C-alpha atoms as one frame of an Amber mdcrd trajectory, in Angstrom:
protein
 -40.073 144.927  74.330 -38.499 147.670  76.418 -39.091 151.269  75.293 -36.313
 152.426  72.982 -35.073 148.878  72.371 -35.589 147.698  68.817 -33.629 144.477
  68.351 -33.380 141.199  70.264 -29.682 141.918  70.896 -30.508 145.295  72.444
 -33.238 143.743  74.564 -30.954 140.977  75.833 -28.148 143.474  76.472 -30.467
 145.612  78.593 -31.782 142.549  80.440 -28.335 141.058  81.097 -27.031 144.337
  82.454 -30.090 144.801  84.709 -29.505 141.316  86.153 -25.788 141.975  86.642
 -26.371 145.414  88.189 -28.905 143.950  90.608 -26.364 141.434  91.911 -23.574
 144.002  91.902 -25.589 146.482  93.988 -26.319 143.809  96.618 -22.674 142.760
  96.654 -21.300 146.292  96.949 -23.785 147.079  99.724 -22.394 144.161 101.728
 -25.676 142.275 101.513 -24.539 139.417  99.299 -26.250 136.070  99.788 -26.385
 132.766  97.979 -29.033 134.334  95.739 -26.582 137.096  94.811 -24.162 134.434
  93.562 -26.957 132.793  91.578 -27.882 136.161  90.067 -24.244 136.758  89.044
 -24.236 133.301  87.466 -27.466 134.023  85.602 -26.042 137.309  84.314 -22.950
 135.508  83.019 -25.162 133.099  81.061 -27.084 135.986  79.478 -23.816 137.723
  78.576 -22.535 134.483  77.064 -25.714 134.244  74.981 -25.065 137.796  73.763
 -21.791 136.631  72.229 -23.902 134.616  69.752 -25.015 137.950  68.244 -21.420
 138.917  67.457 -19.104 141.382  69.147 -20.259 142.589  72.562 -21.387 146.197
  72.975 -19.113 148.525  74.919 -21.291 148.527  78.052 -21.186 144.719  78.172
 -17.533 144.357  77.229 -16.585 146.320  80.359 -18.543 143.888  82.544 -16.284
 141.576  84.590 -18.502 138.580  83.733 -17.896 138.702  79.988 -16.872 135.407
  78.346
């Protein structure tokens, strides 16, 4: 587990946002590639999985990839 993260939902939230932020940084830097699109897609899947835990946390609900 990640330091300070105590539940599976928190872990997945942190992971999903790291994946999204990675793609977003590449995109905003003008360095988007096919892999950037795949990373965005992966992040959307992780965010969709988060919805199985109930209501999305505020940091995820502001993400443009939310379901």
